[in-house]
C-alpha positions in Angstrom: 0.0 0.0 0.0 0.9 3.7 -0.1 1.2 6.1 2.7 0.4 9.9 2.3 1.1 12.3 5.2 -0.1 15.9 4.8 2.0 18.5 6.6 -0.1 21.7 6.7 2.5 24.2 7.8 4.1 27.0 5.6 6.4 29.9 6.2 4.2 32.1 4.0 1.2 31.5 1.7 1.7 31.7 -2.0 -0.8 33.7 -4.0 -2.2 30.8 -6.0 -2.3 28.1 -3.3 -5.6 26.5 -2.2 -4.3 23.5 -0.4 -4.9 22.7 3.3 -2.2 24.9 4.9 -1.5 27.6 7.5 1.3 30.0 8.2 0.1 30.5 11.8 2.0 27.9 13.9 4.6 27.6 16.5 6.8 24.8 17.9 4.0 23.6 20.3 1.4 23.3 17.5 3.9 21.5 15.2 4.5 19.0 18.0 0.8 18.6 18.6 0.3 17.9 14.9 2.9 15.1 14.9 1.2 13.6 17.9 -2.1 13.9 16.1 -0.8 12.0 13.0 0.4 9.1 15.2 -2.9 9.1 17.0 -4.8 9.0 13.7 -2.8 6.0 12.6 -3.6 4.2 15.9 -7.3 4.9 15.4 -7.3 3.7 11.8 -5.4 0.5 12.7 -8.0 -0.2 15.4 -10.7 0.0 12.8 -9.0 -1.9 9.9 -6.8 -5.0 10.6 -5.2 -4.8 7.1 -3.4 -1.6 8.1 -0.1 -2.9 9.5 -0.6 -6.4 8.1 2.3 -8.1 6.5 0.1 -8.7 3.5 0.0 -4.9 2.9 3.5 -3.6 3.4 4.1 0.1 2.6 5.7 0.4 -0.8 5.7 4.2 -1.0 5.4 7.1 1.4 4.9 10.7 0.4 5.0 13.8 2.7 3.2 16.7 1.0 1.9 20.0 2.1 2.0 22.7 3.0 5.7 22.6 3.4 7.1 19.5 5.2 10.5 21.2 5.4 9.0 23.6 8.0 9.1 20.8 10.5 12.1 20.6 12.8 14.3 17.7 11.9 13.6 15.9 15.2 9.8 16.2 14.6 10.3 14.8 11.1 12.2 11.9 12.6 9.4 11.3 15.1 6.7 11.6 12.4 8.3 9.0 10.1 9.4 6.8 13.0 5.9 6.7 14.4 4.2 6.1 11.0 6.4 4.4 8.4 8.6 2.9 11.2 5.6 1.4 12.8 4.3 -0.4 9.7 5.6 -3.3 7.6 7.4 -1.9 4.6 9.0 -3.0 1.4 12.8 -3.3 1.3 13.0 -0.7 -1.5 10.3 1.6 0.0 10.3 5.0 -1.8 10.0 7.9 0.7 9.4 11.3 -0.8 9.2 14.7 1.0 8.3 18.1 -0.5 10.4 21.1 0.3 10.5 24.7 -0.6 14.0 25.6 -1.8 14.6 28.4 0.7 14.0 26.0 3.6 16.5 23.3 2.4 19.8 23.5 4.2 22.7 21.1 4.4 21.8 20.2 8.0 18.2 19.6 7.1 19.0 17.5 4.0 21.4 15.3 6.1 18.8 14.9 8.8 16.2 13.8 6.2 18.5 11.2 4.8 19.1 9.9 8.3 15.3 9.8 8.8 14.9 7.6 5.7 13.9 10.1 3.1 15.4 9.0 -0.2 13.5 11.2 -2.7 12.9 15.0 -2.5 10.4 17.1 -4.5 11.5 20.8 -4.6 8.8 23.4 -5.3 10.9 25.5 -7.6 8.0 26.9 -9.7 10.4 29.3 -11.6 13.9 30.7 -11.6 12.6 34.1 -12.8 12.4 36.8 -10.2 9.3 38.5 -11.7 7.4 35.2 -12.0 8.2 34.3 -8.4 6.9 37.7 -7.4 3.6 37.1 -9.2 3.2 33.7 -7.6 3.9 35.1 -4.1 6.9 32.9 -3.6 9.3 33.6 -0.8 12.2 31.9 -2.6 14.6 33.8 -4.8 16.3 32.3 -7.9 19.7 32.2 -6.2 18.4 30.2 -3.3 16.5 27.9 -5.6 19.6 27.1 -7.6 21.5 26.4 -4.5 18.8 24.1 -3.2 18.7 22.2 -6.5 22.4 21.6 -6.4 22.3 20.6 -2.7 19.4 18.2 -3.3 21.2 16.5 -6.3 24.3 16.0 -4.1 22.4 14.6 -1.2 19.4 12.5 -2.3 19.1 9.4 -4.5 16.2 10.9 -6.5 15.3 14.6 -7.1 12.1 16.0 -8.5 11.4 19.7 -9.2 8.1 21.5 -10.0 7.5 24.3 -12.5 4.4 26.4 -12.9 3.3 27.7 -16.3 1.4 31.0 -15.8 1.7 34.8 -15.9 5.1 36.2 -16.8 6.6 33.0 -18.1 8.8 33.4 -21.2 9.3 30.4 -23.4 13.0 30.7 -23.9 13.7 31.5 -20.3 11.6 28.5 -19.3 13.4 26.1 -21.5 16.8 27.4 -20.3 15.7 26.9 -16.6 14.6 23.4 -17.3 17.9 22.6 -19.0 19.8 24.1 -16.1 17.9 21.9 -13.6 18.6 18.7 -15.7 22.3 19.7 -16.0 22.4 19.9 -12.1 21.1 16.3 -11.9 17.3 16.6 -11.6 15.8 13.4 -13.0 12.1 14.2 -12.6 10.2 17.4 -13.5 6.5 18.2 -13.0 4.9 20.8 -15.2 1.7 22.4 -14.0 -0.5 24.8 -15.9 -1.5 27.5 -13.3 -5.1 27.1 -12.1 -7.1 29.9 -10.5 -9.0 28.9 -7.3 -11.6 31.1 -5.7 -10.5 32.8 -2.6 -6.8 32.9 -3.4 -5.1 36.3 -3.9 -4.1 35.5 -7.4 -7.7 34.7 -8.4 -8.8 38.0 -6.9 -6.2 39.9 -8.8 -7.3 38.4 -12.1 -11.0 38.8 -11.3 -10.6 42.5 -10.5 -8.4 43.2 -13.6 -5.2 43.9 -11.7 -3.5 40.9 -13.4 -4.1 39.3 -16.8 -3.8 35.5 -17.2 -2.2 34.4 -20.4 -4.6 33.1 -23.0 -5.1 29.4 -23.2 -3.2 29.0 -26.5 -0.2 30.8 -24.9 -0.1 28.4 -21.9 -0.7 25.4 -24.1 2.2 26.5 -26.3 4.5 26.7 -23.3 3.4 23.2 -22.1 4.0 21.7 -25.5 7.4 23.4 -25.9 8.5 22.5 -22.4 7.5 18.9 -22.8 9.3 18.5 -26.1 12.4 20.2 -24.6 12.4 17.8 -21.6 12.0 14.8 -23.9 15.1 16.1 -25.8 17.0 16.2 -22.5 16.1 12.5 -21.8 13.1 13.0 -19.6 10.2 11.2 -21.1 6.6 12.0 -20.3 5.0 9.2 -18.4 2.0 11.0 -16.9 0.0 14.1 -17.8 2.2 16.5 -15.8 5.3 14.4 -15.1 8.6 13.7 -16.9 11.5 11.6 -15.8 14.5 9.6 -16.9 13.8 5.9 -17.2 13.7 4.4 -13.7 13.2 7.8 -11.9 9.4 7.9 -12.2 7.4 8.6 -9.0 6.3 5.2 -7.8 3.9 6.8 -5.3 2.1 8.9 -8.0 1.9 5.8 -10.2 0.0 3.9 -7.5 -2.7 6.6 -7.6 -3.4 6.0 -11.3 -3.4 2.2 -10.8 -6.0 2.6 -8.0 -3.7 1.0 -5.5 -4.8 1.4 -1.8 -3.2 4.2 0.2 -3.6 5.5 3.7 -3.9 9.3 4.1 -3.0 10.9 7.4 -3.1 14.5 8.5 -5.5 17.5 7.9 -6.7 17.6 4.3 -5.3 14.2 3.5 -7.2 11.8 1.3 -7.1 8.0 1.4 -8.4 5.1 -0.7 -9.1 1.5 0.1 -11.1 -0.9 -2.1 -14.4 0.8 -2.7 -13.9 3.5 -0.1 -12.4 7.0 -0.6 -12.2 9.5 2.3 -11.1 13.0 2.9 -10.0 14.3 6.3 -11.0 17.7 7.7 -9.0 20.4 6.0 -8.8 22.6 9.0 -6.1 21.8 11.6 -8.5 22.7 14.4 -11.4 20.4 13.2 -8.9 17.6 12.6 -7.4 17.9 16.1 -10.9 18.2 17.7 -12.0 14.8 16.3 -8.8 13.2 17.4 -9.3 14.6 20.9 -12.7 12.9 21.0 -11.2 9.6 19.8 -12.8 9.9 16.4 -11.3 9.2 13.0 -11.1 12.8 11.6 -12.9 12.3 8.3 -15.0 15.0 6.7 -16.2 13.0 3.8 -16.5 9.4 2.7 -17.4 8.2 -0.7 -18.4 4.5 -1.4 -17.8 3.6 -5.0 -20.1 1.2 -6.7 -19.1 -0.9 -9.7 -19.8 1.8 -12.2 -17.8 4.3 -10.2 -14.8 1.9 -10.2 -15.1 1.3 -13.9 -15.1 5.0 -14.6 -12.1 5.6 -12.3 -10.2 2.8 -13.9 -10.7 4.3 -17.3 -10.0 8.0 -16.6 -7.0 7.4 -14.3 -5.4 5.1 -16.9 -5.8 7.9 -19.4 -3.4 10.1 -17.4 -0.5 7.7 -18.0 1.8 7.0 -20.9 0.3 3.4 -21.2 -3.2 4.7 -21.6 -6.4 2.7 -21.3 -7.6 -0.5 -23.0 -10.0 0.4 -25.7 -12.4 -2.3 -24.6 -12.6 -0.5 -21.2 -14.2 2.5 -22.9 -17.9 2.7 -23.3 -19.0 2.3 -27.0 -19.4 5.6 -28.8 -17.8 7.7 -26.0 -15.0 8.8 -28.2 -14.7 9.1 -32.0 -11.6 7.0 -32.1 -10.6 7.6 -35.7 -11.2 11.4 -35.6 -9.2 11.8 -32.3 -6.3 9.9 -33.8 -6.4 12.1 -37.0 -6.4 15.2 -34.8 -3.4 14.0 -32.9 -5.2 13.7 -29.6 -4.3 10.0 -29.1 -2.6 7.0 -30.5 -4.1 3.5 -30.7 -1.8 0.5 -30.6 -2.0 -3.0 -29.1 -5.6 -2.5 -28.1 -4.8 0.6 -26.0 -5.6 4.3 -26.4 -2.8 6.6 -25.2 -3.2 10.4 -25.2 -0.6 12.5 -26.9 0.8 15.6 -25.2 -1.8 17.6 -27.2 -4.4 15.2 -26.0 -3.4 15.8 -22.3 -4.4 19.4 -22.9 -7.9 18.2 -23.6 -8.1 15.5 -20.9 -11.0 17.2 -19.0 -13.2 17.2 -22.0 -12.2 13.6 -22.9 -13.0 12.4 -19.4 -16.4 14.2 -19.4 -17.3 12.3 -22.6 -16.3 9.0 -21.1 -18.3 9.7 -17.9 -21.4 10.7 -19.8 -21.3 7.6 -21.9 -20.6 5.3 -18.9 
């Protein structure tokens, strides 16, 4: 199984972020959070005997946020020791932690390696000062470059995120990606900036203080960046992810295969069989349930057979391998037309989206859902 742990703390809030996070915390609250995660794990193990069973060893662990690197090294060690260390795990378990570049120091990197983290995901987003300002990022290009170099010297696997949005220049973007790969980055995630209600960036666009690039501009950046990464030896294996062969994120891959995973922490999601759940997003509500001895779930969805069939089809579409054509409902897609338009390729009985097709994935998934 997989294990996801959500760390909600940040040093500051980026203008586009809508995740479960807070910049209001102190050492006491961070310690209480770690204790809460261990308590949540105990409660979940009491209710499900398969959690902690040797038949379900942890194959991947992912610490996301928020900013996991805001945790003190000793708290990170306690967090991992009390969760991953308390469960059966595969010999080659992949343990990934996210970090903002400005928080990564040599001492922190060394402590993370000692704690068992063998893969790091750096939220670079850009190496351009104006773009970082628009995104509300605390990091500066010089610090990001230093963090990339440090990560590549320290960790077995290094991933870095880039955001395609306002202010991004095509040639500058391609140069930045090349620089990262030259330093040793083997995995890159490319995200088209999305506007979420209630975020400062969405407010700036809504009130006319900032203009979002037109869709064709963003799509052109995505296509160019993808082609550039392929030329550098990082092949696209998912809708937003590129890697050298063997450096793919095993944890992300388990999501698309519908493998079971346990989610712990405020805002965390989990999946097991026909059950998906989402924890309370707010740290206070999450802790309140734990204080009462309750599993801190805000929502539970039970998937029927049709739901599972739909999930299996649309999640497979997000991968390089694609979906078996016989898993698609008849008439959902005009297979010949889509191939002619360059949206997908059909071979060996499977339909796999092209990079241009990934840009239309929401529409394609809606058609499949309606037909199913």
